[in-house]
PDBQT receptor file of N, H, CA, C and O in Angstrom, charges set to zero:
ATOM      1  N   UNK A   1     110.585 165.398 139.162  1.00  0.00    +0.000 N 
ATOM      2  CA  UNK A   1     111.599 164.555 139.517  1.00  0.00    +0.000 C 
ATOM      3  C   UNK A   1     112.572 165.399 140.742  1.00  0.00    +0.000 C 
ATOM      4  O   UNK A   1     113.020 164.829 141.737  1.00  0.00    +0.000 OA
ATOM      5  N   UNK A   2     112.742 166.601 140.482  1.00  0.00    +0.000 N 
ATOM      6  H   UNK A   2     112.378 167.064 139.673  1.00  0.00    +0.000 HD
ATOM      7  CA  UNK A   2     113.311 167.412 141.288  1.00  0.00    +0.000 C 
ATOM      8  C   UNK A   2     112.755 167.144 142.650  1.00  0.00    +0.000 C 
ATOM      9  O   UNK A   2     113.625 166.829 143.461  1.00  0.00    +0.000 OA
ATOM     10  N   UNK A   3     111.566 167.186 143.101  1.00  0.00    +0.000 N 
ATOM     11  H   UNK A   3     110.860 167.443 142.441  1.00  0.00    +0.000 HD
ATOM     12  CA  UNK A   3     110.812 166.605 144.346  1.00  0.00    +0.000 C 
ATOM     13  C   UNK A   3     111.288 165.676 144.737  1.00  0.00    +0.000 C 
ATOM     14  O   UNK A   3     111.997 165.694 145.743  1.00  0.00    +0.000 OA
ATOM     15  N   UNK A   4     110.972 164.343 143.891  1.00  0.00    +0.000 N 
ATOM     16  H   UNK A   4     110.395 164.329 143.074  1.00  0.00    +0.000 HD
ATOM     17  CA  UNK A   4     111.752 163.108 144.226  1.00  0.00    +0.000 C 
ATOM     18  C   UNK A   4     112.854 162.805 144.528  1.00  0.00    +0.000 C 
ATOM     19  O   UNK A   4     113.160 161.651 144.829  1.00  0.00    +0.000 OA
ATOM     20  N   UNK A   5     113.527 163.614 144.511  1.00  0.00    +0.000 N 
ATOM     21  H   UNK A   5     113.278 164.551 144.266  1.00  0.00    +0.000 HD
ATOM     22  CA  UNK A   5     115.333 163.584 144.638  1.00  0.00    +0.000 C 
ATOM     23  C   UNK A   5     114.894 164.196 146.051  1.00  0.00    +0.000 C 
ATOM     24  O   UNK A   5     115.206 163.565 147.061  1.00  0.00    +0.000 OA
ATOM     25  N   UNK A   6     114.256 165.278 146.157  1.00  0.00    +0.000 N 
ATOM     26  H   UNK A   6     114.003 165.791 145.336  1.00  0.00    +0.000 HD
ATOM     27  CA  UNK A   6     114.529 166.069 147.650  1.00  0.00    +0.000 C 
ATOM     28  C   UNK A   6     114.020 165.141 148.523  1.00  0.00    +0.000 C 
ATOM     29  O   UNK A   6     114.529 165.150 149.644  1.00  0.00    +0.000 OA
ATOM     30  N   UNK A   7     112.944 164.153 148.256  1.00  0.00    +0.000 N 
ATOM     31  H   UNK A   7     112.531 164.146 147.345  1.00  0.00    +0.000 HD
ATOM     32  CA  UNK A   7     112.311 163.023 149.409  1.00  0.00    +0.000 C 
ATOM     33  C   UNK A   7     113.438 162.151 149.455  1.00  0.00    +0.000 C 
ATOM     34  O   UNK A   7     113.874 161.851 150.567  1.00  0.00    +0.000 OA
ATOM     35  N   UNK A   8     114.131 161.569 148.147  1.00  0.00    +0.000 N 
ATOM     36  H   UNK A   8     113.776 161.813 147.244  1.00  0.00    +0.000 HD
ATOM     37  CA  UNK A   8     115.103 160.796 148.485  1.00  0.00    +0.000 C 
ATOM     38  C   UNK A   8     116.353 161.270 149.410  1.00  0.00    +0.000 C 
ATOM     39  O   UNK A   8     117.042 160.426 149.982  1.00  0.00    +0.000 OA
ATOM     40  N   UNK A   9     116.562 162.391 149.506  1.00  0.00    +0.000 N 
ATOM     41  H   UNK A   9     116.003 163.078 149.041  1.00  0.00    +0.000 HD
ATOM     42  CA  UNK A   9     117.585 162.968 150.055  1.00  0.00    +0.000 C 
ATOM     43  C   UNK A   9     117.484 163.328 151.778  1.00  0.00    +0.000 C 
ATOM     44  O   UNK A   9     118.362 163.474 152.629  1.00  0.00    +0.000 OA
ATOM     45  N   UNK A  10     116.043 163.391 151.837  1.00  0.00    +0.000 N 
ATOM     46  H   UNK A  10     115.330 163.273 151.146  1.00  0.00    +0.000 HD
ATOM     47  CA  UNK A  10     115.318 162.829 153.026  1.00  0.00    +0.000 C 
ATOM     48  C   UNK A  10     115.816 162.100 153.992  1.00  0.00    +0.000 C 
ATOM     49  O   UNK A  10     116.225 162.570 155.053  1.00  0.00    +0.000 OA
ATOM     50  N   UNK A  11     115.815 160.778 153.660  1.00  0.00    +0.000 N 
ATOM     51  H   UNK A  11     115.483 160.396 152.798  1.00  0.00    +0.000 HD
ATOM     52  CA  UNK A  11     116.302 159.333 153.752  1.00  0.00    +0.000 C 
ATOM     53  C   UNK A  11     117.546 159.468 153.760  1.00  0.00    +0.000 C 
ATOM     54  O   UNK A  11     118.097 159.467 154.861  1.00  0.00    +0.000 OA
ATOM     55  N   UNK A  12     118.205 159.594 152.772  1.00  0.00    +0.000 N 
ATOM     56  H   UNK A  12     117.757 159.594 151.878  1.00  0.00    +0.000 HD
ATOM     57  CA  UNK A  12     119.615 158.955 152.297  1.00  0.00    +0.000 C 
ATOM     58  C   UNK A  12     120.567 160.047 152.463  1.00  0.00    +0.000 C 
ATOM     59  O   UNK A  12     120.318 161.227 152.216  1.00  0.00    +0.000 OA
ATOM     60  N   UNK A  13     121.788 159.536 152.941  1.00  0.00    +0.000 N 
ATOM     61  H   UNK A  13     121.990 158.577 153.142  1.00  0.00    +0.000 HD
ATOM     62  CA  UNK A  13     122.725 160.805 153.318  1.00  0.00    +0.000 C 
ATOM     63  C   UNK A  13     123.913 160.618 152.222  1.00  0.00    +0.000 C 
ATOM     64  O   UNK A  13     124.888 161.345 152.416  1.00  0.00    +0.000 OA
ATOM     65  N   UNK A  14     123.969 159.810 151.178  1.00  0.00    +0.000 N 
ATOM     66  H   UNK A  14     123.177 159.220 151.020  1.00  0.00    +0.000 HD
ATOM     67  CA  UNK A  14     125.107 159.257 150.238  1.00  0.00    +0.000 C 
ATOM     68  C   UNK A  14     124.299 159.077 148.926  1.00  0.00    +0.000 C 
ATOM     69  O   UNK A  14     123.365 158.294 148.760  1.00  0.00    +0.000 OA
ATOM     70  N   UNK A  15     124.831 159.951 148.015  1.00  0.00    +0.000 N 
ATOM     71  H   UNK A  15     125.591 160.587 148.150  1.00  0.00    +0.000 HD
ATOM     72  CA  UNK A  15     124.469 160.179 146.480  1.00  0.00    +0.000 C 
ATOM     73  C   UNK A  15     124.516 159.059 145.799  1.00  0.00    +0.000 C 
ATOM     74  O   UNK A  15     124.013 159.116 144.677  1.00  0.00    +0.000 OA
ATOM     75  N   UNK A  16     125.070 157.827 146.209  1.00  0.00    +0.000 N 
ATOM     76  H   UNK A  16     125.479 157.781 147.121  1.00  0.00    +0.000 HD
ATOM     77  CA  UNK A  16     125.426 156.720 145.189  1.00  0.00    +0.000 C 
ATOM     78  C   UNK A  16     124.669 155.278 146.144  1.00  0.00    +0.000 C 
ATOM     79  O   UNK A  16     124.974 154.102 145.944  1.00  0.00    +0.000 OA
ATOM     80  N   UNK A  17     123.828 155.679 146.992  1.00  0.00    +0.000 N 
ATOM     81  H   UNK A  17     123.579 156.634 147.154  1.00  0.00    +0.000 HD
ATOM     82  CA  UNK A  17     122.692 154.683 147.416  1.00  0.00    +0.000 C 
ATOM     83  C   UNK A  17     121.113 154.485 146.639  1.00  0.00    +0.000 C 
ATOM     84  O   UNK A  17     120.079 155.103 146.894  1.00  0.00    +0.000 OA
ATOM     85  N   UNK A  18     121.334 153.419 145.632  1.00  0.00    +0.000 N 
ATOM     86  H   UNK A  18     122.173 152.917 145.425  1.00  0.00    +0.000 HD
ATOM     87  CA  UNK A  18     120.706 153.600 144.599  1.00  0.00    +0.000 C 
ATOM     88  C   UNK A  18     119.518 152.352 145.171  1.00  0.00    +0.000 C 
ATOM     89  O   UNK A  18     118.298 152.496 145.254  1.00  0.00    +0.000 OA
ATOM     90  N   UNK A  19     120.118 151.457 145.423  1.00  0.00    +0.000 N 
ATOM     91  H   UNK A  19     121.108 151.340 145.355  1.00  0.00    +0.000 HD
ATOM     92  CA  UNK A  19     118.974 150.371 146.136  1.00  0.00    +0.000 C 
ATOM     93  C   UNK A  19     118.305 150.651 147.516  1.00  0.00    +0.000 C 
ATOM     94  O   UNK A  19     118.687 151.456 148.365  1.00  0.00    +0.000 OA
ATOM     95  N   UNK A  20     117.168 149.777 147.566  1.00  0.00    +0.000 N 
ATOM     96  H   UNK A  20     116.857 149.123 146.876  1.00  0.00    +0.000 HD
ATOM     97  CA  UNK A  20     116.470 149.849 149.022  1.00  0.00    +0.000 C 
ATOM     98  C   UNK A  20     116.954 149.314 149.995  1.00  0.00    +0.000 C 
ATOM     99  O   UNK A  20     117.431 148.180 150.027  1.00  0.00    +0.000 OA
ATOM    100  N   UNK A  21     116.879 150.060 150.853  1.00  0.00    +0.000 N 
ATOM    101  H   UNK A  21     116.492 150.982 150.827  1.00  0.00    +0.000 HD
ATOM    102  CA  UNK A  21     117.680 149.160 152.359  1.00  0.00    +0.000 C 
ATOM    103  C   UNK A  21     116.836 149.437 153.523  1.00  0.00    +0.000 C 
ATOM    104  O   UNK A  21     115.767 149.961 153.212  1.00  0.00    +0.000 OA
ATOM    105  N   UNK A  22     117.049 149.188 155.070  1.00  0.00    +0.000 N 
ATOM    106  H   UNK A  22     117.918 148.762 155.323  1.00  0.00    +0.000 HD
ATOM    107  CA  UNK A  22     116.448 149.466 155.853  1.00  0.00    +0.000 C 
ATOM    108  C   UNK A  22     116.571 151.012 156.376  1.00  0.00    +0.000 C 
ATOM    109  O   UNK A  22     115.831 151.576 157.183  1.00  0.00    +0.000 OA
ATOM    110  N   UNK A  23     117.646 151.510 155.733  1.00  0.00    +0.000 N 
ATOM    111  H   UNK A  23     118.247 151.052 155.077  1.00  0.00    +0.000 HD
ATOM    112  CA  UNK A  23     117.840 152.841 156.401  1.00  0.00    +0.000 C 
ATOM    113  C   UNK A  23     117.781 154.042 155.176  1.00  0.00    +0.000 C 
ATOM    114  O   UNK A  23     118.331 155.139 155.270  1.00  0.00    +0.000 OA
ATOM    115  N   UNK A  24     116.991 153.573 154.025  1.00  0.00    +0.000 N 
ATOM    116  H   UNK A  24     116.543 152.682 153.948  1.00  0.00    +0.000 HD
ATOM    117  CA  UNK A  24     117.051 154.436 152.854  1.00  0.00    +0.000 C 
ATOM    118  C   UNK A  24     116.221 153.825 151.726  1.00  0.00    +0.000 C 
ATOM    119  O   UNK A  24     116.420 152.696 151.277  1.00  0.00    +0.000 OA
ATOM    120  N   UNK A  25     115.335 154.612 151.335  1.00  0.00    +0.000 N 
ATOM    121  H   UNK A  25     115.174 155.529 151.699  1.00  0.00    +0.000 HD
ATOM    122  CA  UNK A  25     114.434 153.904 150.502  1.00  0.00    +0.000 C 
ATOM    123  C   UNK A  25     115.221 153.904 148.886  1.00  0.00    +0.000 C 
ATOM    124  O   UNK A  25     116.080 154.738 148.600  1.00  0.00    +0.000 OA
ATOM    125  N   UNK A  26     114.807 152.942 148.031  1.00  0.00    +0.000 N 
ATOM    126  H   UNK A  26     114.109 152.265 148.263  1.00  0.00    +0.000 HD
ATOM    127  CA  UNK A  26     115.489 153.168 146.720  1.00  0.00    +0.000 C 
ATOM    128  C   UNK A  26     115.452 154.851 145.855  1.00  0.00    +0.000 C 
ATOM    129  O   UNK A  26     114.672 155.764 146.126  1.00  0.00    +0.000 OA
ATOM    130  N   UNK A  27     116.564 154.863 144.765  1.00  0.00    +0.000 N 
ATOM    131  H   UNK A  27     117.197 154.121 144.545  1.00  0.00    +0.000 HD
ATOM    132  CA  UNK A  27     116.806 155.933 144.408  1.00  0.00    +0.000 C 
ATOM    133  C   UNK A  27     115.587 156.342 143.057  1.00  0.00    +0.000 C 
ATOM    134  O   UNK A  27     115.505 155.534 142.133  1.00  0.00    +0.000 OA
ATOM    135  N   UNK A  28     114.859 157.377 143.037  1.00  0.00    +0.000 N 
ATOM    136  H   UNK A  28     114.927 158.033 143.788  1.00  0.00    +0.000 HD
ATOM    137  CA  UNK A  28     113.985 157.542 142.351  1.00  0.00    +0.000 C 
ATOM    138  C   UNK A  28     114.081 157.227 140.758  1.00  0.00    +0.000 C 
ATOM    139  O   UNK A  28     113.061 157.011 140.104  1.00  0.00    +0.000 OA
ATOM    140  N   UNK A  29     115.585 157.214 140.089  1.00  0.00    +0.000 N 
ATOM    141  H   UNK A  29     116.414 157.389 140.620  1.00  0.00    +0.000 HD
ATOM    142  CA  UNK A  29     115.531 156.676 139.000  1.00  0.00    +0.000 C 
ATOM    143  C   UNK A  29     115.352 155.201 138.715  1.00  0.00    +0.000 C 
ATOM    144  O   UNK A  29     114.925 154.695 137.677  1.00  0.00    +0.000 OA
ATOM    145  N   UNK A  30     115.802 154.532 139.953  1.00  0.00    +0.000 N 
ATOM    146  H   UNK A  30     116.149 154.943 140.797  1.00  0.00    +0.000 HD
ATOM    147  CA  UNK A  30     115.425 153.050 140.206  1.00  0.00    +0.000 C 
ATOM    148  C   UNK A  30     114.129 152.604 139.937  1.00  0.00    +0.000 C 
ATOM    149  O   UNK A  30     113.815 151.748 139.111  1.00  0.00    +0.000 OA
ATOM    150  N   UNK A  31     113.086 153.496 140.996  1.00  0.00    +0.000 N 
ATOM    151  H   UNK A  31     113.341 154.192 141.668  1.00  0.00    +0.000 HD
ATOM    152  CA  UNK A  31     111.699 153.194 141.108  1.00  0.00    +0.000 C 
ATOM    153  C   UNK A  31     111.073 153.700 139.789  1.00  0.00    +0.000 C 
ATOM    154  O   UNK A  31     109.964 153.213 139.572  1.00  0.00    +0.000 OA
ATOM    155  N   UNK A  32     111.475 154.462 138.968  1.00  0.00    +0.000 N 
ATOM    156  H   UNK A  32     112.376 154.858 139.143  1.00  0.00    +0.000 HD
ATOM    157  CA  UNK A  32     111.403 154.463 137.134  1.00  0.00    +0.000 C 
ATOM    158  C   UNK A  32     111.465 153.362 136.622  1.00  0.00    +0.000 C 
ATOM    159  O   UNK A  32     110.499 152.694 136.253  1.00  0.00    +0.000 OA
ATOM    160  N   UNK A  33     112.559 153.079 136.555  1.00  0.00    +0.000 N 
ATOM    161  H   UNK A  33     113.344 153.621 136.855  1.00  0.00    +0.000 HD
ATOM    162  CA  UNK A  33     112.958 151.947 135.739  1.00  0.00    +0.000 C 
ATOM    163  C   UNK A  33     112.089 150.589 135.953  1.00  0.00    +0.000 C 
ATOM    164  O   UNK A  33     111.754 149.802 135.068  1.00  0.00    +0.000 OA
ATOM    165  N   UNK A  34     111.783 150.498 137.459  1.00  0.00    +0.000 N 
ATOM    166  H   UNK A  34     112.055 151.137 138.179  1.00  0.00    +0.000 HD
ATOM    167  CA  UNK A  34     111.370 149.255 137.795  1.00  0.00    +0.000 C 
ATOM    168  C   UNK A  34     109.848 149.242 137.555  1.00  0.00    +0.000 C 
ATOM    169  O   UNK A  34     109.161 148.224 137.481  1.00  0.00    +0.000 OA
ATOM    170  N   UNK A  35     109.378 150.623 137.433  1.00  0.00    +0.000 N 
ATOM    171  H   UNK A  35     109.936 151.451 137.494  1.00  0.00    +0.000 HD
ATOM    172  CA  UNK A  35     107.838 151.046 137.594  1.00  0.00    +0.000 C 
ATOM    173  C   UNK A  35     107.519 150.225 135.953  1.00  0.00    +0.000 C 
ATOM    174  O   UNK A  35     106.400 149.995 135.494  1.00  0.00    +0.000 OA
ATOM    175  N   UNK A  36     108.520 149.978 135.459  1.00  0.00    +0.000 N 
ATOM    176  H   UNK A  36     109.429 150.165 135.832  1.00  0.00    +0.000 HD
ATOM    177  CA  UNK A  36     108.072 149.264 134.030  1.00  0.00    +0.000 C 
ATOM    178  C   UNK A  36     107.908 147.604 133.653  1.00  0.00    +0.000 C 
ATOM    179  O   UNK A  36     107.793 146.957 132.612  1.00  0.00    +0.000 OA
ATOM    180  N   UNK A  37     107.957 147.339 134.923  1.00  0.00    +0.000 N 
ATOM    181  H   UNK A  37     108.051 147.865 135.769  1.00  0.00    +0.000 HD
ATOM    182  CA  UNK A  37     108.132 145.932 135.317  1.00  0.00    +0.000 C 
ATOM    183  C   UNK A  37     106.477 145.658 135.767  1.00  0.00    +0.000 C 
ATOM    184  O   UNK A  37     105.946 146.083 136.793  1.00  0.00    +0.000 OA
ATOM    185  N   UNK A  38     105.871 144.874 134.754  1.00  0.00    +0.000 N 
ATOM    186  H   UNK A  38     106.303 144.529 133.921  1.00  0.00    +0.000 HD
ATOM    187  CA  UNK A  38     104.452 144.318 135.092  1.00  0.00    +0.000 C 
ATOM    188  C   UNK A  38     104.188 144.106 136.851  1.00  0.00    +0.000 C 
ATOM    189  O   UNK A  38     104.734 143.272 137.572  1.00  0.00    +0.000 OA
ATOM    190  N   UNK A  39     103.346 144.973 137.175  1.00  0.00    +0.000 N 
ATOM    191  H   UNK A  39     102.902 145.651 136.590  1.00  0.00    +0.000 HD
ATOM    192  CA  UNK A  39     103.190 144.791 138.894  1.00  0.00    +0.000 C 
ATOM    193  C   UNK A  39     103.643 145.641 139.682  1.00  0.00    +0.000 C 
ATOM    194  O   UNK A  39     103.073 146.209 140.614  1.00  0.00    +0.000 OA
ATOM    195  N   UNK A  40     105.101 145.774 139.158  1.00  0.00    +0.000 N 
ATOM    196  H   UNK A  40     105.563 145.313 138.401  1.00  0.00    +0.000 HD
ATOM    197  CA  UNK A  40     105.656 146.577 140.527  1.00  0.00    +0.000 C 
ATOM    198  C   UNK A  40     104.816 147.790 141.410  1.00  0.00    +0.000 C 
ATOM    199  O   UNK A  40     104.731 147.826 142.638  1.00  0.00    +0.000 OA
ATOM    200  N   UNK A  41     104.122 148.934 140.284  1.00  0.00    +0.000 N 
ATOM    201  H   UNK A  41     104.191 148.905 139.287  1.00  0.00    +0.000 HD
ATOM    202  CA  UNK A  41     103.186 149.756 141.265  1.00  0.00    +0.000 C 
ATOM    203  C   UNK A  41     102.392 149.411 141.725  1.00  0.00    +0.000 C 
ATOM    204  O   UNK A  41     101.910 150.181 142.557  1.00  0.00    +0.000 OA
ATOM    205  N   UNK A  42     101.847 148.344 141.572  1.00  0.00    +0.000 N 
ATOM    206  H   UNK A  42     102.238 147.719 140.897  1.00  0.00    +0.000 HD
ATOM    207  CA  UNK A  42     100.625 147.594 142.492  1.00  0.00    +0.000 C 
ATOM    208  C   UNK A  42     101.072 147.437 143.801  1.00  0.00    +0.000 C 
ATOM    209  O   UNK A  42     100.387 147.609 144.808  1.00  0.00    +0.000 OA
ATOM    210  N   UNK A  43     102.458 147.043 143.748  1.00  0.00    +0.000 N 
ATOM    211  H   UNK A  43     103.015 146.903 142.929  1.00  0.00    +0.000 HD
ATOM    212  CA  UNK A  43     102.993 146.210 145.273  1.00  0.00    +0.000 C 
ATOM    213  C   UNK A  43     103.674 147.358 145.777  1.00  0.00    +0.000 C 
ATOM    214  O   UNK A  43     103.921 147.278 146.980  1.00  0.00    +0.000 OA
ATOM    215  N   UNK A  44     104.092 148.520 145.143  1.00  0.00    +0.000 N 
ATOM    216  H   UNK A  44     103.891 148.585 144.166  1.00  0.00    +0.000 HD
ATOM    217  CA  UNK A  44     105.144 149.596 145.746  1.00  0.00    +0.000 C 
ATOM    218  C   UNK A  44     104.668 150.766 145.635  1.00  0.00    +0.000 C 
ATOM    219  O   UNK A  44     105.048 151.641 146.413  1.00  0.00    +0.000 OA
ATOM    220  N   UNK A  45     103.735 151.034 144.646  1.00  0.00    +0.000 N 
ATOM    221  H   UNK A  45     103.426 150.323 144.013  1.00  0.00    +0.000 HD
ATOM    222  CA  UNK A  45     102.980 152.454 144.574  1.00  0.00    +0.000 C 
ATOM    223  C   UNK A  45     102.845 152.876 143.533  1.00  0.00    +0.000 C 
ATOM    224  O   UNK A  45     103.667 152.376 142.765  1.00  0.00    +0.000 OA
ATOM    225  N   UNK A  46     102.171 153.610 143.048  1.00  0.00    +0.000 N 
ATOM    226  H   UNK A  46     101.503 154.016 143.672  1.00  0.00    +0.000 HD
ATOM    227  CA  UNK A  46     102.402 153.935 141.666  1.00  0.00    +0.000 C 
ATOM    228  C   UNK A  46     102.864 155.450 141.242  1.00  0.00    +0.000 C 
ATOM    229  O   UNK A  46     102.814 156.037 140.161  1.00  0.00    +0.000 OA
ATOM    230  N   UNK A  47     103.292 155.806 142.415  1.00  0.00    +0.000 N 
ATOM    231  H   UNK A  47     103.333 155.330 143.293  1.00  0.00    +0.000 HD
ATOM    232  CA  UNK A  47     104.253 157.127 142.222  1.00  0.00    +0.000 C 
ATOM    233  C   UNK A  47     105.537 157.116 143.494  1.00  0.00    +0.000 C 
ATOM    234  O   UNK A  47     105.594 156.545 144.583  1.00  0.00    +0.000 OA
ATOM    235  N   UNK A  48     106.205 157.758 142.984  1.00  0.00    +0.000 N 
ATOM    236  H   UNK A  48     106.158 158.222 142.099  1.00  0.00    +0.000 HD
ATOM    237  CA  UNK A  48     107.433 157.327 143.974  1.00  0.00    +0.000 C 
ATOM    238  C   UNK A  48     107.085 157.997 145.425  1.00  0.00    +0.000 C 
ATOM    239  O   UNK A  48     107.438 157.378 146.429  1.00  0.00    +0.000 OA
ATOM    240  N   UNK A  49     106.342 159.353 145.572  1.00  0.00    +0.000 N 
ATOM    241  H   UNK A  49     106.056 159.855 144.757  1.00  0.00    +0.000 HD
ATOM    242  CA  UNK A  49     105.755 159.579 146.726  1.00  0.00    +0.000 C 
ATOM    243  C   UNK A  49     105.236 158.729 147.709  1.00  0.00    +0.000 C 
ATOM    244  O   UNK A  49     105.469 158.719 148.917  1.00  0.00    +0.000 OA
ATOM    245  N   UNK A  50     104.253 157.774 146.807  1.00  0.00    +0.000 N 
ATOM    246  H   UNK A  50     104.064 157.782 145.826  1.00  0.00    +0.000 HD
ATOM    247  CA  UNK A  50     103.615 156.828 147.239  1.00  0.00    +0.000 C 
ATOM    248  C   UNK A  50     104.724 155.740 147.880  1.00  0.00    +0.000 C 
ATOM    249  O   UNK A  50     104.806 155.380 149.055  1.00  0.00    +0.000 OA
ATOM    250  N   UNK A  51     105.363 155.424 146.998  1.00  0.00    +0.000 N 
ATOM    251  H   UNK A  51     105.297 155.716 146.044  1.00  0.00    +0.000 HD
ATOM    252  CA  UNK A  51     106.516 154.343 147.422  1.00  0.00    +0.000 C 
ATOM    253  C   UNK A  51     107.151 154.754 148.431  1.00  0.00    +0.000 C 
ATOM    254  O   UNK A  51     107.396 153.865 149.246  1.00  0.00    +0.000 OA
ATOM    255  N   UNK A  52     107.594 156.003 148.745  1.00  0.00    +0.000 N 
ATOM    256  H   UNK A  52     107.395 156.725 148.082  1.00  0.00    +0.000 HD
ATOM    257  CA  UNK A  52     108.260 156.265 149.656  1.00  0.00    +0.000 C 
ATOM    258  C   UNK A  52     107.524 156.275 150.946  1.00  0.00    +0.000 C 
ATOM    259  O   UNK A  52     108.057 156.119 152.045  1.00  0.00    +0.000 OA
ATOM    260  N   UNK A  53     106.552 156.425 150.779  1.00  0.00    +0.000 N 
ATOM    261  H   UNK A  53     106.120 156.551 149.886  1.00  0.00    +0.000 HD
ATOM    262  CA  UNK A  53     105.254 156.421 152.129  1.00  0.00    +0.000 C 
ATOM    263  C   UNK A  53     105.057 155.302 152.509  1.00  0.00    +0.000 C 
ATOM    264  O   UNK A  53     104.865 155.127 153.712  1.00  0.00    +0.000 OA
ATOM    265  N   UNK A  54     105.041 154.126 151.542  1.00  0.00    +0.000 N 
ATOM    266  H   UNK A  54     105.197 154.269 150.565  1.00  0.00    +0.000 HD
ATOM    267  CA  UNK A  54     104.698 152.913 152.153  1.00  0.00    +0.000 C 
ATOM    268  C   UNK A  54     106.100 152.547 152.763  1.00  0.00    +0.000 C 
ATOM    269  O   UNK A  54     106.153 152.342 153.976  1.00  0.00    +0.000 OA
ATOM    270  N   UNK A  55     107.264 152.451 151.982  1.00  0.00    +0.000 N 
ATOM    271  H   UNK A  55     107.221 152.618 150.997  1.00  0.00    +0.000 HD
ATOM    272  CA  UNK A  55     108.686 152.143 152.814  1.00  0.00    +0.000 C 
ATOM    273  C   UNK A  55     108.898 152.673 153.795  1.00  0.00    +0.000 C 
ATOM    274  O   UNK A  55     109.313 151.858 154.619  1.00  0.00    +0.000 OA
ATOM    275  N   UNK A  56     108.820 153.905 154.274  1.00  0.00    +0.000 N 
ATOM    276  H   UNK A  56     108.482 154.567 153.605  1.00  0.00    +0.000 HD
ATOM    277  CA  UNK A  56     108.429 155.019 155.745  1.00  0.00    +0.000 C 
ATOM    278  C   UNK A  56     107.655 153.721 156.587  1.00  0.00    +0.000 C 
ATOM    279  O   UNK A  56     108.204 153.164 157.538  1.00  0.00    +0.000 OA
ATOM    280  N   UNK A  57     106.440 153.379 156.133  1.00  0.00    +0.000 N 
ATOM    281  H   UNK A  57     105.994 153.832 155.361  1.00  0.00    +0.000 HD
ATOM    282  CA  UNK A  57     105.356 153.023 156.955  1.00  0.00    +0.000 C 
ATOM    283  C   UNK A  57     105.934 151.726 157.503  1.00  0.00    +0.000 C 
ATOM    284  O   UNK A  57     106.360 151.645 158.655  1.00  0.00    +0.000 OA
ATOM    285  N   UNK A  58     105.936 150.553 156.503  1.00  0.00    +0.000 N 
ATOM    286  H   UNK A  58     105.590 150.618 155.567  1.00  0.00    +0.000 HD
ATOM    287  CA  UNK A  58     107.179 149.531 156.829  1.00  0.00    +0.000 C 
ATOM    288  C   UNK A  58     107.666 149.424 157.698  1.00  0.00    +0.000 C 
ATOM    289  O   UNK A  58     107.339 148.639 158.588  1.00  0.00    +0.000 OA
ATOM    290  N   UNK A  59     108.915 150.432 157.725  1.00  0.00    +0.000 N 
ATOM    291  H   UNK A  59     109.181 151.070 157.003  1.00  0.00    +0.000 HD
ATOM    292  CA  UNK A  59     110.153 150.554 158.460  1.00  0.00    +0.000 C 
ATOM    293  C   UNK A  59     109.661 150.834 160.093  1.00  0.00    +0.000 C 
ATOM    294  O   UNK A  59     110.360 150.567 161.071  1.00  0.00    +0.000 OA
ATOM    295  N   UNK A  60     108.411 151.384 160.132  1.00  0.00    +0.000 N 
ATOM    296  H   UNK A  60     107.843 151.602 159.338  1.00  0.00    +0.000 HD
ATOM    297  CA  UNK A  60     107.729 151.857 161.448  1.00  0.00    +0.000 C 
ATOM    298  C   UNK A  60     107.437 150.446 161.831  1.00  0.00    +0.000 C 
ATOM    299  O   UNK A  60     107.849 149.916 162.863  1.00  0.00    +0.000 OA
ATOM    300  N   UNK A  61     106.840 149.989 161.098  1.00  0.00    +0.000 N 
ATOM    301  H   UNK A  61     106.506 150.420 160.260  1.00  0.00    +0.000 HD
ATOM    302  CA  UNK A  61     105.964 148.794 161.683  1.00  0.00    +0.000 C 
ATOM    303  C   UNK A  61     107.370 147.571 161.841  1.00  0.00    +0.000 C 
ATOM    304  O   UNK A  61     107.238 146.601 162.587  1.00  0.00    +0.000 OA
ATOM    305  N   UNK A  62     108.070 147.694 161.407  1.00  0.00    +0.000 N 
ATOM    306  H   UNK A  62     108.178 148.482 160.801  1.00  0.00    +0.000 HD
ATOM    307  CA  UNK A  62     109.154 146.753 161.704  1.00  0.00    +0.000 C 
ATOM    308  C   UNK A  62     110.602 146.939 162.590  1.00  0.00    +0.000 C 
ATOM    309  O   UNK A  62     111.604 146.227 162.666  1.00  0.00    +0.000 OA
ATOM    310  N   UNK A  63     110.168 148.465 163.334  1.00  0.00    +0.000 N 
ATOM    311  H   UNK A  63     109.354 149.043 163.273  1.00  0.00    +0.000 HD
ATOM    312  CA  UNK A  63     111.034 148.684 164.207  1.00  0.00    +0.000 C 
ATOM    313  C   UNK A  63     110.610 147.944 165.551  1.00  0.00    +0.000 C 
ATOM    314  O   UNK A  63     109.440 147.872 165.925  1.00  0.00    +0.000 OA
ATOM    315  N   UNK A  64     111.922 147.288 166.380  1.00  0.00    +0.000 N 
ATOM    316  H   UNK A  64     112.873 147.347 166.077  1.00  0.00    +0.000 HD
ATOM    317  CA  UNK A  64     111.289 146.906 167.592  1.00  0.00    +0.000 C 
ATOM    318  C   UNK A  64     110.549 147.531 168.791  1.00  0.00    +0.000 C 
ATOM    319  O   UNK A  64     110.813 148.683 169.138  1.00  0.00    +0.000 OA
ATOM    320  N   UNK A  65     109.902 147.008 169.237  1.00  0.00    +0.000 N 
ATOM    321  H   UNK A  65     109.688 146.072 168.956  1.00  0.00    +0.000 HD
ATOM    322  CA  UNK A  65     109.089 147.536 170.204  1.00  0.00    +0.000 C 
ATOM    323  C   UNK A  65     110.046 147.853 171.404  1.00  0.00    +0.000 C 
ATOM    324  O   UNK A  65     110.919 147.059 171.756  1.00  0.00    +0.000 OA
ATOM    325  N   UNK A  66     109.822 149.087 172.021  1.00  0.00    +0.000 N 
ATOM    326  H   UNK A  66     109.113 149.731 171.734  1.00  0.00    +0.000 HD
ATOM    327  CA  UNK A  66     110.576 149.604 173.306  1.00  0.00    +0.000 C 
ATOM    328  C   UNK A  66     109.743 149.465 174.454  1.00  0.00    +0.000 C 
ATOM    329  O   UNK A  66     110.154 149.816 175.560  1.00  0.00    +0.000 OA
TER     330      UNK A  66
């Protein structure tokens, strides 16, 4: 869990940002709670690092072209 918090802090500057946004991934605790929902991990990744990788890749794709 410690590595997951460091990964979260890499993108989020506020400790109370628990929900996903365009500027930061969801908090690891929320990810683990949602992992209990059937199908969540299939869509979002099996582990928190997998999820953050997917989140980061979608933000690069969604970024406006210069």
